[in-house]
C-alpha positions in Angstrom: 0.0 -0.1 0.0 2.8 2.4 0.8 4.4 1.8 -2.8 0.9 2.6 -4.2 0.7 5.8 -2.4 4.2 6.7 -3.2 3.7 6.0 -6.9 0.5 8.1 -6.9 2.4 11.1 -5.3 5.3 10.8 -7.7 2.7 10.9 -10.7 1.0 14.0 -9.4 4.4 15.8 -9.1 5.9 15.0 -12.3 3.1 14.4 -15.0 2.2 17.7 -15.8 -1.2 17.3 -16.2 -4.0 17.5 -13.7 -4.6 14.2 -11.7 -8.0 12.6 -13.1 -10.0 11.1 -10.0 -13.2 9.1 -10.2 -15.3 8.8 -7.2 -17.8 6.1 -7.1 -20.8 6.3 -4.6 -23.8 5.2 -6.3 -26.5 5.5 -3.9 -28.5 6.1 -1.7 -29.2 9.8 -1.3 -28.1 9.7 2.4 -25.0 7.8 1.5 -24.2 10.3 -1.1 -24.3 13.0 1.4 -22.1 11.2 3.8 -19.3 11.1 0.9 -19.4 14.9 0.3 -17.0 15.7 3.1 -14.5 13.4 1.2 -15.1 15.4 -1.8 -14.7 18.8 0.0 -11.2 17.3 1.5 -10.1 16.2 -2.0 -11.0 19.4 -4.1 -9.2 21.4 -1.2 -5.9 19.4 -1.2 -5.9 19.1 -4.9 -7.5 21.9 -6.5 -6.2 21.3 -10.1 -7.5 17.8 -10.2 -10.3 16.8 -12.7 -12.9 15.1 -10.3 -15.7 12.8 -11.6 -18.3 11.3 -9.7 -20.3 8.2 -10.8 -23.7 8.0 -9.1 -27.2 6.4 -9.8 -29.4 8.8 -11.7 -32.0 8.2 -8.8 -29.6 9.7 -6.4 -27.8 12.3 -8.6 -30.0 15.3 -7.6 -28.1 16.4 -4.7 -24.9 16.4 -6.9 -26.2 18.2 -9.8 -24.6 21.7 -10.3 -21.9 20.9 -7.6 -18.8 23.2 -8.5 -16.5 20.9 -6.9 -17.2 18.0 -9.6 -15.8 18.4 -12.9 -17.8 15.5 -14.3 -21.1 14.1 -13.1 -21.6 10.7 -14.6 -25.1 9.3 -14.0 -25.5 5.7 -14.1 -28.5 3.6 -14.3 -27.8 0.2 -13.2 -31.4 -0.8 -12.9 -31.7 -0.5 -16.8 -29.2 -3.4 -16.9 -31.4 -5.5 -15.0 -33.1 -8.1 -17.2 -36.8 -7.3 -16.3 -39.0 -7.0 -19.6 -35.8 -6.3 -21.8 -34.3 -8.5 -24.2 -30.6 -9.3 -24.0 -29.8 -7.0 -26.9 -31.3 -4.0 -25.3 -29.2 -4.7 -22.1 -25.8 -5.0 -23.9 -26.6 -1.9 -25.8 -27.2 0.2 -22.7 -24.5 -1.2 -20.9 -22.1 -0.3 -23.9 -23.3 3.2 -23.8 -22.6 3.8 -20.1 -19.2 2.1 -20.5 -18.2 4.7 -23.1 -19.2 7.5 -20.9 -17.0 6.1 -18.2 -14.0 5.2 -20.3 -13.5 8.5 -22.2 -12.2 10.2 -19.1 -9.0 7.9 -18.7 -8.9 8.0 -14.9 -5.6 7.9 -12.9 -7.2 6.9 -9.7 -10.7 5.7 -8.8 -12.2 5.4 -5.2 -14.9 3.0 -4.3 -16.9 4.6 -1.5 -19.5 2.0 -2.0 -17.9 -1.4 -1.1 -20.1 -3.5 -3.6 -19.3 -5.7 -6.5 -21.3 -3.2 -8.5 -19.4 -0.2 -7.7 -16.0 -2.2 -8.0 -17.0 -3.6 -11.3 -17.6 0.2 -12.5 -14.1 1.3 -11.6 -12.6 -1.6 -13.0 -14.6 -1.1 -16.2 -13.5 2.4 -16.2 -9.9 1.3 -16.4 -8.6 3.4 -13.7 -4.9 2.9 -13.0 -5.3 2.8 -9.3 -8.5 1.6 -7.7 -8.7 1.8 -4.0 -11.6 1.0 -1.7 -12.1 -0.4 1.9 -10.4 -3.3 3.4 -12.3 -6.7 3.7 -13.8 -6.1 7.2 -15.2 -2.9 5.8 -16.8 -4.2 2.7 -20.6 -4.8 2.4 -19.4 -7.4 -0.4 -16.1 -8.4 0.5 -15.5 -10.2 -3.0 -15.3 -6.6 -4.4 -11.7 -6.2 -2.9 -10.4 -8.6 -5.8 -11.4 -5.8 -8.4 -9.2 -3.2 -6.7 -5.4 -2.5 -6.8 -5.2 -1.4 -3.2 -7.5 -1.3 -0.1 -7.5 0.9 3.0 -7.9 -0.1 6.5 -10.3 2.0 8.5 -11.5 1.8 11.9 -14.7 -0.4 12.1 -16.5 1.5 15.0 -16.3 5.0 13.2 -18.8 7.1 11.6 -19.1 6.5 7.8 -18.1 10.1 7.2 -14.8 9.5 8.8 -14.3 6.2 7.0 -14.9 7.9 3.7 -12.4 10.9 4.6 -9.8 7.9 5.7 -10.2 6.4 2.5 -9.5 9.7 0.5 -6.7 10.4 3.0 -4.7 7.2 2.5 -5.4 6.4 -1.4 -4.4 10.2 -2.3 -2.0 11.1 0.5 -3.9 14.2 1.6 -4.8 15.8 4.9 -8.5 15.6 5.9 -10.4 17.2 8.8 -10.9 15.4 12.0 -14.0 17.6 12.8 -16.1 20.4 11.4 -16.9 18.6 8.3 -17.9 20.5 5.3 -20.7 19.4 2.9 -20.7 21.3 -0.5 -24.5 21.4 -1.6 -25.0 23.9 -4.3 -28.8 25.3 -4.5 -30.1 28.0 -6.8 -32.8 30.9 -6.5 -35.7 28.1 -7.3 -34.6 26.4 -4.1 -34.5 29.5 -1.8 -37.8 30.4 -3.4 -39.3 27.1 -2.1 -38.2 27.9 1.3 -39.4 31.5 1.3 -42.8 30.2 0.2 -43.0 27.8 3.1 -41.8 30.1 5.7 -44.0 33.1 4.3 -46.9 30.5 5.8 -45.2 29.4 8.9 -42.8 32.3 10.0 -39.3 32.1 11.1 -40.1 30.3 14.5 -40.5 26.6 13.0 -39.0 23.0 13.4 -38.9 20.3 10.9 -40.5 16.8 11.7 -39.9 14.0 9.2 -41.9 11.0 9.9 -40.8 9.0 6.7 -38.1 6.5 6.1 -36.9 4.0 3.7 -37.6 0.9 5.9 -40.8 0.4 7.8 -38.6 -0.6 10.8 -37.1 2.8 11.0 -40.3 4.6 11.5 -41.4 6.3 14.6 -45.2 6.8 14.9 -46.9 9.3 12.8 -49.3 9.9 15.7 -46.6 10.5 18.2 -45.0 13.1 15.8 -48.4 14.7 16.0 -48.2 14.7 19.8 -44.7 15.9 19.6 -45.9 18.9 17.4 -48.2 19.9 20.0 -45.7 20.0 22.6 -43.4 22.2 20.5 -46.1 24.7 19.9 -47.2 24.6 23.5 -43.6 25.0 25.2 -41.5 26.7 22.4 -43.9 28.4 20.3 -42.6 26.4 17.3 -44.8 25.5 14.3 -43.9 22.2 13.0 -43.2 21.6 9.4 -44.1 18.1 8.6 -42.0 17.2 5.4 -42.6 14.1 3.2 -42.0 13.2 -0.5 -45.0 13.3 -3.0 -45.8 9.7 -2.2 -46.1 10.2 1.4 -49.0 12.3 1.6 -51.1 10.0 4.0 -48.3 9.7 6.3 -48.2 13.4 6.6 -51.8 13.7 7.0 -51.6 11.0 10.0 -49.2 13.6 11.7 -51.7 16.4 11.1 -54.8 14.3 12.4 -52.9 13.5 15.5 -52.1 17.1 16.4 -54.7 18.7 18.5 -53.1 22.4 18.2 -53.1 22.3 14.5 -49.9 24.2 14.4 -48.4 21.9 11.6 -47.8 22.7 8.2 -47.2 19.8 5.6 -44.6 20.5 2.7 -43.1 18.4 0.1 -40.0 20.3 -1.0 -37.5 19.2 -3.5 -34.3 18.0 -2.0 -32.5 21.1 -2.3 -35.3 22.9 -1.4 -35.5 20.8 1.9 -31.7 21.7 2.4 -32.6 25.4 2.3 -35.4 24.9 4.5 -33.2 23.1 7.2 -30.7 25.8 7.2 -33.5 28.0 8.4 -35.1 25.6 11.0 -34.7 25.8 14.8 -34.5 22.2 15.0 -35.2 19.0 13.2 -36.5 15.6 14.2 -36.3 12.6 12.4 -34.9 9.0 11.9 -32.3 7.3 9.8 -33.1 8.9 6.4 -32.1 11.1 3.6 -33.6 14.3 5.1 -32.0 13.8 8.3 -28.5 13.5 6.7 -29.4 16.6 4.7 -30.2 18.4 7.8 -26.9 17.6 9.2 -25.3 18.9 6.3 -27.4 22.0 6.8 -25.9 22.3 10.3 -29.4 22.3 11.6 -29.6 21.2 15.4 -30.8 17.5 15.3 -32.8 14.9 17.4 -32.5 11.7 15.7 -34.7 8.8 16.5 -32.9 5.6 15.7 -34.0 1.7 15.8 -32.6 -0.9 13.6 -29.5 1.2 12.6 -26.7 3.0 14.7 -26.4 6.7 15.3 -22.5 6.1 15.8 -22.3 5.0 12.3 -25.1 6.9 10.4 -26.0 9.8 12.7 -24.7 13.3 13.2 -21.2 13.8 13.9 -22.0 17.0 15.8 -21.5 16.2 19.5 -24.2 18.6 20.4 -26.9 16.7 18.4 -28.7 13.9 20.2 -30.2 10.4 19.5 -33.1 8.9 21.1 -32.9 5.0 20.9 -33.8 2.1 22.8 -30.8 0.9 25.1 -32.8 -1.3 27.2 -33.3 -4.2 24.6 -30.7 -6.6 23.6 -31.7 -7.0 19.9 -30.4 -4.2 18.2 -26.7 -5.2 17.6 -26.0 -5.6 14.1 -29.7 -5.7 13.5 -30.4 -3.8 10.1 -33.6 -5.5 9.6 -36.2 -4.1 7.0 -39.0 -6.3 8.8 -39.2 -7.7 12.3 -41.4 -9.7 14.0 -40.4 -8.3 17.4 -40.4 -4.7 16.4 -39.7 -2.6 19.7 -36.9 -0.5 19.1 -38.9 2.4 17.9 -41.4 2.0 20.7 -40.3 5.2 22.3 -42.5 7.7 24.4 -43.3 11.2 23.0 -42.3 12.5 26.4 -38.8 10.9 25.8 -38.4 12.5 22.5 -39.8 16.0 23.6 -37.0 16.1 26.6 -34.4 15.3 24.0 -35.6 18.3 21.8 -35.6 20.5 24.7 -31.9 19.5 25.8 -30.9 20.2 22.0 -32.3 23.6 22.1 -30.9 24.4 25.4 -27.5 23.3 23.9 -27.9 25.5 20.9 -28.7 28.6 23.0 -25.5 27.8 25.2 -23.4 27.8 22.0 -24.8 30.9 20.8 -24.2 32.7 23.8 -20.6 31.6 23.8 -20.1 32.5 20.6 -21.6 36.0 21.2 -19.2 36.2 24.2 -16.1 35.4 22.2 -17.1 38.2 19.5 -17.4 41.0 22.2 
């Protein structure tokens, strides 16, 4: 590994051409957000490099228009599955996507996904150097055979720190230990989305997100409605309930469960949500893409976690709070999308409400310290 890194460093110093780097993080949206600090560190350390990012088209929205990326390569691996297609159609589609990958002639590729699919992409891209995680940190260990080098990372570490370690060791660059930067680029349309929502709620609002990719990650919509009542009564906060367009009924369940009626449903775009989160007083949600976007927006967070781990997927901000069941023995390495003993998300409203009050207090203390330091 040291020889690989040395050879890379020598190439950068002597070739006379910008290094061509391929980042492969295909999905999901939350995982893409977790890789943004690595992108920021790479661009900061190697400002002249030509950086490309291969991503699934379904997760590409958050990367479109990103000024740190020279080439955004959108891939549709779903189109390569057989389904109703004849084999000739699949081969034509695969050939088209492969041409897009190969035309850049990458010097090095970084596989942040850890799957056979992602490792195959960087192999087919013919990158001269192909780095990924070592066996113990790969979701599909067989993918390491398609790499030219692997990087050891701490197993019990946040995924953001794992991604930064991969970039650091593969590219021989410095990376931050804290204060991670998430380069998300929005435009006036996204800011108008936010202004339209705030025009109806006022500036004093919280974001509640009852949705999640897995059923087992969901906290009760009815409890979110009760939480919204507490936020209004104790903090004068209106709750903006954010969902996707196909989750309208979930939002309606929250609204029907609120006695105060101080809840406002919204379905912003991904980047519109990011702009909204930047203005929110606090965010409450589970292990889902909007939570990770709220972390990127540096919103005060209360996460409600069940089958997945806060230490791996939650906020790296030590002031943010996770509410989770620590009195049950079935959560270790759970990650179940369905469960016959689904008790991990059976958490009382009062428990979450106390966490919200504590997080708001921490925010106030931080602001007081910052004001004192500027006097």
